[in-house]
C-alpha positions in Angstrom: 234.5 378.5 39.3 238.0 379.3 40.5 240.4 376.8 41.9 241.7 379.4 44.4 240.3 379.5 47.9 239.8 382.7 49.9 243.3 382.6 51.3 244.9 382.3 47.9 245.9 378.6 48.1 245.1 376.3 45.3 242.3 373.9 46.1 242.9 370.3 44.9 241.0 369.2 41.8 238.8 366.2 42.3 238.9 363.5 39.7 235.9 361.3 39.1 236.2 358.0 37.2 233.0 356.7 35.5 232.3 353.8 33.3 230.0 353.9 30.2 228.5 350.4 30.5 225.4 350.8 28.3 224.1 353.0 25.5 220.3 353.2 25.4 219.1 351.8 22.0 216.4 354.3 21.3 218.6 357.2 22.4 221.2 356.0 19.8 218.5 355.7 17.2 217.2 359.2 17.8 220.7 360.8 17.9 221.7 358.9 14.8 218.6 360.0 13.0 219.2 363.7 13.8 222.9 363.6 12.8 222.0 361.8 9.5 219.2 364.2 8.8 221.7 367.1 9.1 224.1 365.2 6.8 221.2 364.6 4.4 220.5 368.3 4.2 224.2 368.9 3.6 224.2 366.3 0.8 221.3 368.1 -1.0 223.0 371.5 -0.6 226.2 369.9 -1.9 224.4 368.5 -5.0 222.8 371.9 -5.7 226.2 373.7 -5.3 227.8 371.1 -7.6 225.2 371.8 -10.2 225.7 375.5 -9.9 229.4 375.1 -10.4 228.9 372.8 -13.4 226.3 375.1 -15.0 228.5 378.2 -14.5 231.6 376.6 -15.9 232.3 375.4 -19.4 232.4 371.8 -18.2 228.6 371.6 -18.5 228.6 372.9 -22.0 231.3 370.4 -23.0 229.3 367.5 -21.4 226.1 368.7 -23.1 227.8 368.7 -26.5 229.2 365.3 -26.0 226.2 363.7 -24.3 223.1 365.3 -25.7 224.1 367.4 -28.7 223.6 371.0 -29.6 221.2 373.0 -27.5 220.5 370.3 -25.0 221.3 370.0 -21.3 222.9 367.0 -19.8 221.3 367.4 -16.4 218.9 370.0 -15.0 218.6 371.4 -11.5 215.4 369.4 -10.6 217.2 366.2 -11.7 220.2 367.1 -9.5 218.0 367.9 -6.5 216.1 364.6 -6.9 219.4 362.7 -7.1 220.6 364.5 -4.0 217.3 363.7 -2.3 217.5 360.0 -3.1 221.1 359.9 -1.8 220.1 361.7 1.3 217.2 359.4 2.0 219.4 356.3 1.6 222.0 358.0 3.9 219.4 358.7 6.6 218.0 355.2 6.6 221.3 353.4 6.5 223.0 355.7 9.0 220.1 355.4 11.5 220.1 351.7 11.2 223.8 351.6 11.6 223.7 353.7 14.7 221.2 351.3 16.3 223.3 348.3 15.4 226.5 349.9 16.7 224.7 350.7 20.0 223.7 347.0 20.3 227.3 345.9 19.5 228.7 348.3 22.1 226.3 347.0 24.7 227.2 343.4 23.9 231.0 344.2 24.1 230.6 346.3 27.3 228.8 343.4 29.0 231.9 341.3 28.6 234.6 344.0 29.1 232.9 346.1 31.8 232.5 349.2 29.7 234.6 352.3 28.8 236.4 354.0 31.7 236.3 357.8 31.5 237.9 360.2 33.9 236.5 363.7 34.7 238.0 366.6 36.7 236.4 369.8 37.9 238.6 372.8 37.0 
């Protein structure tokens, strides 16, 4: 939408000030779960990428010789995926719980302070 009227003069922008006084608990839980689920997928992909980097470089051979011996592998791809999956599950559970707790803390603080004032304008 243009700020110019038909005659070419600039129309004034209207500013609206709103206050965020409450975050719905279940909305914060759902949003936190979805964000942490995406981060969990990124963690698993990161673990797999890290394994591919280690297996293609000479670092994996050096670690295998030191840790396992000749002809052995220090860590395999299924082990790395399972470690990534465990870290992702812990991240999802902890992050979702933390988002709910932070929503409750914000609601408690907003009750005393009146909330967060935010200003909006239409351009």
